[in-house]
C-alpha positions as CSV (number, residue, x, y, z in Angstrom):
1,M,-0.1,0.0,0.0
2,A,1.4,3.4,-0.9
3,A,0.0,6.8,0.3
4,S,0.8,10.4,-0.4
5,L,-0.3,13.5,1.3
6,S,-1.2,16.7,-0.4
7,R,-2.2,20.0,1.1
8,I,-5.1,21.7,-0.7
9,V,-6.0,25.4,-0.3
10,V,-9.5,26.6,-0.4
11,G,-11.5,29.9,-0.5
12,G,-10.6,32.2,2.4
13,G,-7.1,30.6,2.8
14,E,-8.4,27.6,4.8
15,S,-6.4,24.5,4.1
16,F,-6.9,20.7,4.6
17,S,-4.8,17.7,3.8
18,V,-6.0,14.7,1.8
19,V,-4.4,11.4,1.8
20,F,-4.5,9.3,-1.4
21,A,-3.9,5.6,-1.1
22,S,-3.6,2.9,-3.6
23,C,-2.8,-0.8,-3.7
24,E,-0.5,-2.3,-6.3
25,L,-2.4,-5.5,-6.1
26,Q,-5.8,-4.0,-6.9
27,C,-7.2,-2.6,-10.1
28,E,-8.6,0.6,-8.5
29,P,-7.1,3.1,-6.0
30,R,-9.0,4.0,-2.9
31,P,-10.9,7.2,-3.2
32,C,-9.6,10.3,-2.0
33,E,-11.1,11.5,1.2
34,P,-10.6,15.0,3.0
35,L,-9.3,14.4,6.6
36,H,-11.0,17.7,7.7
37,G,-12.5,20.8,6.2
38,S,-15.0,21.0,3.4
39,M,-15.4,22.3,-0.2
40,S,-18.1,24.7,-1.2
41,A,-18.7,22.7,-4.4
42,M,-18.3,19.2,-5.5
43,P,-15.7,18.6,-8.3
44,E,-16.9,17.4,-11.7
45,P,-16.8,13.7,-12.7
46,C,-13.7,12.3,-14.1
47,T,-13.0,13.1,-17.8
48,V,-11.3,9.8,-18.3
49,C,-13.7,7.2,-16.7
50,G,-16.8,9.3,-16.0
51,S,-16.7,8.5,-12.1
52,A,-18.3,10.8,-9.6
53,R,-15.6,9.5,-7.1
54,T,-13.5,12.7,-7.6
55,S,-11.9,15.2,-5.1
56,F,-10.0,18.4,-5.3
57,F,-6.3,17.5,-5.4
58,H,-4.0,20.5,-6.1
59,E,-4.1,24.2,-6.9
60,S,-1.3,25.9,-8.8
61,Q,-0.7,29.7,-9.2
62,D,2.1,31.0,-11.3
63,K,2.8,33.5,-14.1
64,L,0.3,31.6,-16.4
65,G,-2.6,31.9,-13.9
66,R,-4.3,29.8,-11.4
67,R,-5.4,26.2,-12.0
68,E,-7.3,23.5,-10.2
69,F,-6.5,19.8,-10.4
70,I,-8.9,17.1,-9.6
71,H,-8.1,13.4,-8.6
72,C,-10.3,10.4,-9.5
73,G,-10.6,7.7,-6.9
74,R,-11.7,5.1,-9.6
75,C,-9.1,5.2,-12.4
76,D,-6.4,7.5,-10.5
77,A,-6.4,10.2,-13.3
78,V,-5.7,13.9,-12.5
79,F,-7.4,16.4,-14.6
80,V,-8.1,20.2,-14.9
81,P,-11.7,21.1,-14.7
82,R,-13.3,22.1,-17.9
83,H,-14.0,25.9,-17.2
84,M,-10.3,26.2,-16.9
85,H,-9.5,24.7,-20.4
86,L,-7.9,26.9,-22.9
87,S,-9.9,27.8,-26.0
88,F,-8.8,26.3,-29.5
89,P,-7.1,29.7,-30.6
90,A,-5.2,30.0,-27.2
91,Q,-4.2,26.3,-27.6
92,R,-3.0,26.8,-31.3
93,E,-0.8,29.9,-30.2
94,R,0.7,27.7,-27.4
95,Y,1.4,24.7,-29.7
96,L,3.2,27.0,-32.3
97,I,5.9,27.9,-29.8
98,H,6.6,24.1,-29.2
99,E,10.0,23.1,-30.9
100,N,8.5,19.9,-32.8
101,D,10.7,20.3,-36.0
102,P,10.4,17.0,-37.9
103,F,14.1,17.3,-39.1
104,D,15.5,18.0,-35.6
105,Q,17.6,14.8,-34.7
106,G,16.8,15.5,-30.9
107,Y,13.0,15.4,-31.5
108,R,13.3,12.4,-33.6
109,G,15.3,10.7,-30.9
110,F,12.5,11.6,-28.5
111,L,9.8,10.1,-30.7
112,D,11.9,6.9,-31.2
113,R,11.3,6.1,-27.5
114,L,7.9,4.9,-28.8
115,L,8.7,3.7,-32.3
116,T,11.4,1.3,-31.2
117,E,8.9,-0.4,-29.0
118,L,6.0,-0.3,-31.5
119,I,7.6,-1.2,-34.7
120,P,8.7,-4.7,-33.9
121,L,4.9,-5.4,-33.2
122,L,3.8,-4.3,-36.6
123,T,3.5,-5.9,-40.1
124,P,5.9,-4.2,-42.4
125,G,4.2,-1.9,-44.7
126,S,1.0,-1.6,-42.6
127,R,-1.3,1.3,-42.3
128,G,-1.3,3.8,-39.5
129,L,-2.7,6.9,-38.0
130,D,-0.9,9.5,-36.1
131,Y,-3.7,11.0,-34.0
132,G,-2.9,14.4,-32.5
133,A,-0.1,14.9,-35.0
134,G,0.4,18.6,-34.3
135,P,1.7,21.3,-36.6
136,G,4.7,19.2,-37.7
137,P,3.8,15.6,-38.2
138,A,7.3,14.2,-37.4
139,L,6.2,10.8,-36.3
140,A,4.2,10.2,-39.4
141,M,7.3,11.2,-41.7
142,M,9.6,8.9,-39.6
143,M,7.1,6.0,-40.1
144,R,6.8,6.6,-43.9
145,E,10.6,6.5,-44.1
146,R,10.4,3.1,-42.6
147,G,8.0,1.9,-45.0
148,F,4.7,2.3,-43.5
149,R,1.6,4.1,-44.8
150,M,0.6,6.9,-42.7
151,R,-2.2,9.4,-42.3
152,V,-2.4,12.3,-39.8
153,Y,-5.2,13.8,-37.7
154,D,-5.3,16.8,-35.5
155,P,-8.4,18.8,-34.5
156,I,-6.4,22.0,-34.9
157,F,-3.7,21.5,-37.5
158,H,-5.1,18.6,-39.5
159,P,-8.8,18.5,-39.0
160,D,-9.7,16.3,-42.0
161,D,-12.6,14.2,-40.7
162,R,-12.3,11.9,-43.9
163,T,-9.2,10.6,-42.0
164,L,-11.5,9.3,-39.3
165,E,-13.6,7.3,-41.8
166,G,-10.9,4.7,-42.2
167,R,-9.6,1.8,-40.1
168,Y,-6.0,1.3,-39.3
169,D,-3.5,-1.4,-38.3
170,F,-2.0,1.0,-35.6
171,V,-2.7,4.4,-34.1
172,T,0.0,6.5,-32.4
173,C,-0.6,9.2,-29.9
174,T,2.7,10.9,-28.9
175,E,2.5,13.7,-26.4
176,T,-1.4,13.9,-27.1
177,F,-3.2,12.3,-24.2
178,E,-2.3,15.0,-21.9
179,H,-4.0,17.6,-24.1
180,L,-7.4,15.7,-24.3
181,S,-10.2,17.6,-22.9
182,S,-12.6,14.4,-23.2
183,P,-10.4,11.4,-23.1
184,T,-13.4,9.1,-23.2
185,Q,-14.7,10.5,-26.4
186,E,-11.2,10.3,-28.1
187,L,-10.6,6.8,-26.9
188,D,-14.0,5.6,-28.2
189,R,-13.0,7.1,-31.4
190,I,-9.6,5.4,-31.4
191,E,-11.3,2.1,-30.6
192,A,-13.4,2.4,-33.7
193,L,-10.4,3.4,-35.7
194,L,-8.3,0.4,-34.8
195,K,-8.8,-2.8,-36.7
196,P,-9.1,-6.0,-34.7
197,G,-5.4,-7.2,-33.9
198,G,-4.4,-3.5,-34.1
199,W,-2.0,-1.6,-31.8
200,L,-2.4,1.8,-30.1
201,G,0.9,3.4,-29.1
202,V,0.9,6.1,-26.4
203,M,3.7,8.4,-25.1
204,T,2.9,10.7,-22.2
205,S,4.6,11.3,-18.9
206,M,3.2,8.8,-16.3
207,P,4.6,9.1,-12.8
208,D,4.6,6.3,-10.5
209,D,2.3,8.0,-8.1
210,W,1.1,11.5,-7.4
211,S,3.1,12.3,-4.3
212,A,5.5,14.8,-6.2
213,F,2.7,16.4,-8.3
214,P,3.1,19.8,-6.8
215,E,6.8,20.0,-8.0
216,W,6.2,18.3,-11.3
217,G,6.9,20.6,-14.2
218,Y,4.6,18.6,-16.5
219,H,1.3,20.2,-15.2
220,R,2.6,23.7,-15.6
221,D,2.0,23.7,-19.3
222,P,-1.5,25.3,-19.6
223,T,-2.4,22.9,-22.5
224,H,-1.8,20.0,-20.3
225,I,-5.2,19.2,-18.7
226,A,-5.2,15.4,-18.3
227,F,-2.6,13.1,-16.4
228,Y,-2.2,9.4,-16.1
229,T,-0.5,6.7,-14.1
230,E,0.0,3.0,-15.1
231,T,-3.2,2.5,-12.9
232,T,-5.1,4.9,-15.3
233,M,-3.8,3.0,-18.3
234,R,-4.8,-0.4,-17.2
235,W,-8.3,0.9,-16.5
236,I,-8.5,2.2,-19.9
237,A,-7.2,-1.2,-21.2
238,R,-9.9,-3.1,-19.2
239,R,-12.8,-0.8,-20.5
240,Y,-11.9,-1.4,-24.1
241,G,-10.6,-5.1,-23.8
242,W,-7.1,-4.1,-24.8
243,R,-4.2,-5.9,-23.7
244,P,-1.6,-3.3,-22.1
245,R,2.2,-3.4,-22.1
246,F,4.5,-0.9,-20.6
247,P,7.9,-1.4,-22.0
248,R,9.7,1.6,-20.9
249,P,8.8,4.7,-18.8
250,N,6.3,7.0,-20.2
251,V,5.4,4.5,-23.0
252,A,2.0,2.4,-23.1
253,L,1.1,-0.1,-25.9
254,F,-2.4,-1.4,-26.2
255,H,-3.2,-4.5,-28.4
256,K,-6.8,-4.8,-29.5
257,P,-7.6,-8.6,-29.6
258,P,-8.1,-10.0,-33.1
259,S,-11.5,-11.2,-32.0
260,P,-14.0,-9.4,-29.7
261,N,-14.3,-12.9,-27.9
262,A,-10.6,-13.3,-27.3
263,P,-9.4,-13.3,-23.7
264,C,-7.8,-10.1,-22.4
């Protein structure tokens, strides 16, 4: 059993501590319960699993403004409430300052953390979709160079809905999951896009637990609004009947069984 303590500041300066506990042998973490104090409003349901077992977890205040973070006691996700999400124009402006040059060798090396794990599982020449490709679809370029047929989709930079009418042997989401305002809706779509026997490759920062969340720089990007642990990813896999693998830090692979009746 692992537990972490976080202090939450509420209106008027009052604060209280919350203990989060999870068991490595169980599929779901225990719900987060305040030890004392009370909140004036209930937090919204989890954006990943839809559970109402959510509690206020952390508040940040920096040069980019104030943000709240909510923890889910069912799937262990942490997320930013919807009223604090950036608009599409504001997101676009922020994404354009990211250095995601498809010809930059350092960035290519970063993306290879996923590709070196995923490619050996794929049939040469198979058809894939880079979902959430961003302004410079570097991963799709790298996969084409290795003989794969690729398409790209991004709701801001490549919003061609015809891409979503096909079915694919694999789908990649690199540094995408943390930007999803409605992860369940996007995962439902990805499930429909994947052929039976297909693979989903995900790369996003996944801490072992949330004990160091206040000091974690990843949540300071205002476009990052959903955060996951391996517990969260395993919950996602169970929901869709996928088989998960975690071959290296911050990489998750999901295999969709060839038959809907195949055991998970």
